[in-house]
C-alpha positions in Angstrom: -16.9 6.2 -24.1 -15.9 8.3 -21.3 -13.3 5.8 -19.3 -14.0 5.1 -15.7 -12.4 7.4 -12.9 -9.7 4.8 -11.2 -8.3 5.2 -7.9 -5.7 2.9 -6.3 -5.8 3.3 -2.1 -2.8 2.0 -0.3 -3.1 0.7 3.6 0.8 2.3 4.9 1.1 2.2 8.6 4.2 4.8 10.0 7.3 2.6 10.4 8.2 1.7 14.2 9.9 -0.9 15.1 7.4 -3.2 17.6 4.6 -1.5 15.6 4.7 -3.0 12.2 4.8 -6.8 10.9 4.6 -8.1 14.7 4.0 -11.7 13.5 7.8 -11.6 11.9 8.9 -9.7 14.7 8.2 -12.6 17.0 10.9 -14.9 15.3 13.6 -12.3 13.5 13.2 -9.7 15.9 11.4 -6.1 15.6 14.1 -4.3 14.1 14.8 -7.0 11.5 10.9 -6.6 10.5 10.8 -3.2 10.5 13.5 -3.3 7.7 11.5 -5.7 5.7 8.5 -3.8 5.9 10.5 -0.4 5.4 11.6 -2.5 2.4 8.5 -3.7 1.2 6.3 -0.5 1.7 8.9 1.6 -0.9 8.8 -1.1 -3.5 5.2 -1.0 -3.4 5.2 2.6 -3.7 7.7 2.8 -6.3 5.4 0.2 -8.5 2.8 3.1 -8.0 5.0 5.5 -9.2 5.2 3.1 -12.2 1.6 2.9 -12.8 1.2 6.6 -12.3 3.6 6.9 -15.0 2.1 4.4 -17.4 -1.6 5.5 -16.5 -1.7 9.0 -15.7 -5.5 8.9 -15.4 -5.4 6.8 -12.2 -5.0 8.6 -9.1 -3.4 7.6 -5.7 -4.1 7.7 -2.3 -2.1 6.7 0.8 -4.2 6.3 3.7 -1.7 5.8 6.8 -2.0 4.9 10.4 -1.7 6.0 13.0 -3.1 9.6 12.2 -1.2 11.0 14.5 1.7 10.3 12.3 0.9 12.5 9.4 4.1 14.5 9.3 6.3 11.7 9.6 4.3 9.7 7.2 4.7 12.6 4.7 8.2 13.6 5.4 9.2 9.8 4.6 6.7 8.8 1.5 6.4 11.7 -0.5 5.2 11.0 -3.8 2.3 11.3 -6.4 -0.4 10.3 -3.9 -2.7 12.4 -1.7 -2.3 11.4 2.1 -5.4 10.5 4.1 -5.5 8.9 7.8 -7.6 5.8 8.5 -10.5 6.1 10.1 -12.0 2.8 12.0 -11.5 0.9 15.1 -10.4 -2.4 13.5 -9.1 -3.1 9.7 -12.6 -4.0 8.6 -14.2 -1.0 9.3 -11.2 0.8 8.1 -11.4 -0.4 4.8 -15.0 0.3 4.8 -14.7 4.5 5.1 -11.2 4.3 2.6 -14.0 2.5 0.1 -16.4 5.0 1.1 -14.3 8.1 1.1 -13.3 6.8 -2.7 -16.6 6.4 -4.0 -17.7 9.8 -2.3 -14.9 11.4 -4.7 -16.5 10.3 -7.4 -14.2 7.3 -8.8 -15.9 4.5 -10.3 -13.0 1.3 -9.8 -11.0 1.6 -6.8 -8.2 -0.9 -5.9 -7.3 -0.9 -2.1 -4.0 -3.0 -1.7 -1.3 -3.4 1.1 2.4 -2.0 1.1 3.8 -5.3 2.6 3.3 -7.6 -0.3 6.8 -8.9 -1.7 6.5 -10.0 -5.4 3.3 -7.2 -5.9 3.7 -6.4 -9.7 2.3 -3.6 -11.8 0.6 -5.9 -13.3 -1.4 -6.9 -10.3 -3.0 -3.4 -10.7 -4.0 -3.9 -14.2 -5.4 -7.0 -14.5 -7.2 -5.8 -11.0 -8.8 -3.3 -13.1 -9.4 -4.8 -16.5 -10.9 -7.8 -14.3 -13.1 -4.6 -12.8 -14.8 -4.4 -16.0 -16.3 -7.8 -16.2 -17.1 -8.1 -12.5 -18.1 -6.2 -9.7 -14.9 -7.0 -7.3 -11.8 -8.4 -7.4 -9.7 -10.2 -4.5 -6.0 -11.2 -4.7 -5.5 -14.0 -2.3 -2.4 -14.3 -0.1 -0.4 -17.6 0.6 -1.4 -17.1 4.1 -5.2 -17.3 3.7 -5.7 -13.6 3.7 -5.6 -11.3 0.9 -3.3 -8.1 -0.2 -5.9 -6.8 -3.0 -9.7 -5.9 -3.0 -11.4 -3.7 -5.4 -15.1 -2.6 -5.9 -17.0 -1.1 -8.7 -20.0 0.3 -6.6 -19.9 0.4 -2.5 -20.4 -2.7 -0.8 -19.9 -2.8 3.0 -20.7 -6.6 3.6 -16.7 -8.0 3.0 -16.0 -5.4 5.6 -18.4 -6.4 8.6 -16.1 -8.7 10.6 -14.1 -7.3 13.3 -11.9 -10.1 13.4 -8.8 -10.0 10.8 -6.1 -12.6 10.4 -5.8 -16.0 9.9 -6.1 -18.5 7.3 -9.7 -18.2 6.4 -9.7 -14.5 5.6 -9.6 -15.0 2.1 -12.6 -17.6 1.9 -14.8 -15.6 4.3 -14.4 -12.5 2.1 -14.8 -14.0 -1.1 -18.3 -15.9 0.5 -19.3 -12.8 1.7 -18.5 -10.8 -1.4 -20.6 -13.7 -3.2 -23.8 -13.8 -1.0 -24.0 -9.8 -1.8 -23.9 -9.9 -5.4 -20.6 -9.0 -5.7 -18.4 -12.1 -7.4 -15.1 -11.5 -7.3 -12.6 -12.1 -10.6 -9.3 -13.2 -9.1 -6.0 -12.2 -9.0 -2.9 -14.4 -9.2 -1.4 -15.8 -5.2 1.0 -13.2 -4.0 2.8 -13.5 -0.8 3.2 -11.2 2.4 6.0 -11.1 4.9 4.1 -12.2 7.6 6.7 -15.1 8.6 10.0 -16.4 8.4 9.2 -18.8 5.9 8.5 -16.1 3.6 11.4 -14.5 3.9 13.3 -16.8 1.4 11.1 -15.2 -1.3 11.6 -11.8 -0.2 15.5 -12.0 -0.3 14.9 -13.7 -3.8 14.0 -10.6 -5.1 17.6 -8.6 -5.6 15.5 -5.2 -4.9 15.7 -6.6 -1.5 19.1 -8.5 -1.5 20.9 -5.5 -2.8 22.8 -2.8 -0.6 22.7 0.6 -2.1 25.6 3.1 -1.9 25.3 6.6 -3.0 28.6 8.2 -3.9 28.9 12.3 -3.9 32.4 14.2 -4.7 32.8 17.6 -3.7 35.2 20.1 -2.5 33.1 22.0 0.3 32.2 21.8 3.8 29.8 19.1 4.3 27.2 21.6 6.2 26.6 23.1 2.1 25.6 19.1 1.6 22.7 19.1 4.1 19.5 19.8 2.2 21.0 16.5 -0.2 21.9 14.1 2.5 18.8 14.9 4.2 16.6 13.9 1.7 18.9 10.9 0.9 18.6 9.9 4.1 15.0 10.0 4.5 14.4 8.2 0.7 16.8 5.4 1.2 16.3 2.0 2.2 17.6 -0.2 5.1 21.5 -1.2 4.9 21.7 1.5 1.8 24.7 4.3 2.7 26.1 7.8 1.7 29.7 7.8 1.4 31.0 12.1 0.4 34.6 12.1 -1.0 35.9 14.9 0.2 38.6 16.4 -2.1 41.6 17.7 -0.6 41.2 21.2 -0.6 38.3 20.5 2.4 38.4 21.9 5.6 41.1 19.5 8.1 39.0 17.3 9.7 35.7 16.8 7.5 36.5 13.0 7.1 35.0 10.4 8.8 31.9 12.0 9.8 30.0 9.3 11.1 26.2 8.5 11.7 23.0 6.1 10.7 23.6 6.6 7.0 26.4 8.9 6.3 30.2 8.4 6.4 33.0 10.7 4.5 35.8 9.9 3.1 39.3 12.5 2.2 41.1 12.1 -0.8 43.0 13.9 -3.7 40.8 16.4 -5.6 39.6 15.7 -9.1 36.4 14.6 -9.7 37.3 10.8 -11.2 39.6 10.2 -8.0 37.1 10.9 -6.2 34.2 9.1 -7.2 36.8 6.3 -7.2 38.0 6.4 -4.0 34.1 6.9 -2.7 33.7 3.7 -4.5 36.7 2.1 -3.1 35.2 3.1 1.0 31.8 1.9 -0.2 30.3 -1.2 1.1 27.4 -2.1 -1.5 26.9 -3.9 -4.7 24.9 -1.1 -6.1 27.0 2.2 -6.7 24.9 5.4 -7.8 27.3 8.6 -8.6 25.5 11.7 -7.9 26.4 15.6 -8.0 26.5 17.8 -5.0 23.7 19.8 -6.5 21.9 16.6 -7.5 17.6 17.4 -7.0 16.9 13.7 -7.0 13.1 12.1 -7.6 11.2 10.7 -4.1 11.3 6.9 -4.8 15.5 7.4 -6.3 16.6 3.6 -4.3 13.7 1.7 -6.1 14.1 3.7 -9.4 18.0 2.4 -9.2 17.5 -0.9 -8.2 15.4 -1.4 -11.5 19.1 -2.2 -12.8 19.6 -5.1 -10.5 16.4 -7.0 -12.2 17.9 -6.7 -15.7 21.8 -8.4 -15.9 21.5 -7.1 -19.4 22.4 -3.5 -19.0 26.0 -2.4 -17.8 24.7 1.4 -16.6 22.1 3.3 -15.4 20.8 7.1 -15.6 18.3 9.1 -15.3 17.2 11.9 -17.5 18.5 15.5 -16.6 16.1 18.6 -15.6 17.5 22.0 -14.4 16.1 23.9 -10.8 15.6 26.5 -11.2 15.0 26.7 -15.0 14.3 28.7 -18.0 13.3 28.6 -21.9 16.8 28.2 -22.7 17.7 25.9 -20.1 15.0 23.2 -20.7 15.9 23.6 -24.3 19.6 22.5 -23.1 17.8 19.5 -21.3 15.4 18.4 -24.1 19.3 18.1 -26.1 21.1 16.4 -23.6 17.9 13.6 -23.2 17.7 13.5 -26.8 21.5 12.7 -26.9 21.3 10.0 -24.0 18.4 8.2 -26.0 19.6 8.1 -29.1 23.6 8.5 -29.0 23.4 6.4 -25.5 26.1 9.4 -23.7 24.7 11.0 -20.8 26.7 13.1 -18.8 27.4 12.6 -14.9 25.2 14.9 -13.6 22.5 12.9 -15.0 23.3 10.5 -12.0 25.1 7.3 -13.3 24.6 4.1 -11.6 25.7 0.5 -11.9 26.4 -2.7 -10.8 29.6 -3.0 -8.4 31.2 -6.0 -10.4 30.8 -3.7 -13.8 32.4 -0.9 -11.9 35.8 -2.9 -11.1 35.4 -4.7 -15.0 35.6 -1.8 -16.7 38.2 0.0 -14.4 36.1 2.6 -12.6 36.9 6.0 -13.9 40.2 6.9 -15.5 40.2 10.4 -15.9 40.9 12.4 -12.6 39.0 15.7 -13.7 37.7 16.3 -16.9 35.5 13.6 -19.3 35.5 11.3 -16.8 31.7 10.4 -17.6 32.1 10.3 -21.1 34.9 7.4 -20.5 33.3 5.7 -18.2 29.7 5.3 -20.4 31.8 4.3 -23.2 34.0 2.0 -21.7 30.1 0.6 -20.1 28.5 0.6 -23.1 31.3 -2.1 -24.4 29.3 -4.7 -21.9 25.9 -3.7 -22.0 23.5 -1.4 -23.0 22.6 1.6 -20.8 19.0 2.2 -18.9 17.8 5.1 -19.1 15.1 5.9 -16.6 12.2 8.2 -17.8 12.7 10.6 -14.6 14.6 12.6 -13.8 17.6 14.2 -11.7 17.7 18.6 -11.4 20.6 20.3 -11.2 21.9 23.2 -10.4 22.1 25.9 -13.5 24.5 28.5 -11.3 27.4 27.8 -14.0 25.7 28.1 -17.1 24.1 31.6 -15.1 27.5 32.5 -14.5 29.3 32.0 -17.8 26.3 32.5 -19.7 23.8 30.0 -20.8 24.7 29.6 -24.4 28.4 30.3 -23.9 28.6 27.4 -21.4 26.5 24.6 -23.4 28.9 25.7 -26.2 32.3 25.2 -24.3 30.5 21.8 -23.0 30.7 20.9 -26.5 34.1 22.0 -27.7 35.5 20.3 -24.5 33.7 16.8 -25.7 34.8 17.4 -29.5 38.5 17.9 -27.9 38.4 14.9 -25.9 37.3 12.9 -28.9 40.4 13.7 -31.0 42.6 12.8 -28.2 42.9 16.5 -27.1 45.7 15.4 -23.4 43.7 16.2 -20.2 46.1 19.4 -19.5 44.9 21.3 -22.4 41.3 20.3 -21.6 41.9 21.4 -18.1 43.1 24.9 -19.4 40.3 25.5 -21.3 37.8 24.1 -19.4 38.6 25.9 -16.0 41.1 29.2 -17.7 44.2 27.9 -16.1 46.7 25.7 -16.4 46.8 22.7 -13.8 49.3 23.2 -11.1 50.8 20.5 -8.9 48.3 21.1 -6.4 45.5 20.2 -8.9 47.2 17.1 -10.2 46.7 13.9 -7.9 50.1 12.9 -6.2 51.6 9.5 -6.8 50.3 6.8 -5.4 46.7 8.3 -4.9 45.1 6.3 -7.1 47.3 3.4 -7.1 50.4 3.9 -8.9 50.9 7.1 -11.3 48.3 9.5 -12.1 46.1 7.8 -14.0 46.0 4.6 -12.0 43.0 2.9 -10.1 42.7 0.6 -7.1 42.7 -2.5 -8.1 39.3 -4.5 -9.1 37.5 -5.1 -5.8 39.8 -2.7 -3.6 37.7 -1.3 -0.6 38.9 0.7 2.0 38.2 -1.0 5.4 35.7 0.4 8.0 37.0 1.3 10.6 36.2 -1.5 14.0 32.8 -0.9 15.6 31.7 1.8 13.1 29.0 0.4 10.7 27.1 2.9 8.6 23.1 1.5 7.7 20.8 -0.8 8.7 21.1 -4.6 7.1 24.1 -5.4 5.3 
């Protein structure tokens, strides 16, 4: 039997203070209401990415409003979906037109969902499509008397005919209109949308919403070279998240302590492990993501990293590896790296490590100043819990492979790893990797990480934030 063509339509409003969550804004303020809306929208779209990964045959559409904000919406919410402007003078008419558009394209099962549901789960979509196998429609009731999801097998105008929406009787009215039209619905579990202040305890109960993510990027280059990555991250992060750039001592003078809404930079001695530790000490988040400066990150990065919050059994998370641009040989190297990650639980740092702050403090952070800081960190994390390996890829630049030769560089990497496992000193590994002996300038200064070269800041140490300078939105 040929499978039904399925689609999910998401109704999304351009996020602007005073234009979203107006009922909630009346009690908590427009800016805080905007932050709630952005988090629920990011979470909903993240769930749809998971759905697409699990069910590739389901097509996704984001129906947005207002139509004149299309460029901004595309920029903020890129993903595996098609953008379509909402059309209609009231919500019912806009939903009717969205269903009409989907059925005109030949879809046979269509779900429409709001973007502001606090406790929506991927199973709600799967159950919705399952109910449409036996029912002409499906409804998901919301706790405030409305509905958060409606699904149809064929077009029906009746449930969308009222011009007034909102209030405690919307769900019962819609259920009755469907039943009287011969479309008696199957029902999904009740869910909560974020329209009232009394809904906020449910909102903050989800660790995805209550945590703060700090992205830490070590670099030796001027900040302007990181502009593409920083600009993309600033668009993708959730309210309250931050970016901390750890500038090594060879960076240009005056580069540190550059602030904007999302991003700040801190100066520290040179060495990737050293810089990562200093970035973590300066960060305010309880969830830490360590990125290389040449990373190309997925569009729903912050949602993916937050999956670690939901399962305390994992000690560390990472992405799969890819290269951009790539080649057949580089693809082979990436496949080997992903095989090694999956079966030997030994990812490298360019796969984007993320962990809870408490895990970072418990294992003592990064203990190797220059090389193998990632391998050493992973091994210590594995002692307290398994690694969460996401299916999505972080793509990294192949420039070092191209400069040194793909095969030669791959062999060098594995030789360094083997020698590290055999206990060869950091100085010798440094000489083999960089082709020269470390100079006094290369080595961490006394006290740079506490007491001595391999020492670390004490667990829980923070670099104080300057008074009056705060990055991000909600904490």
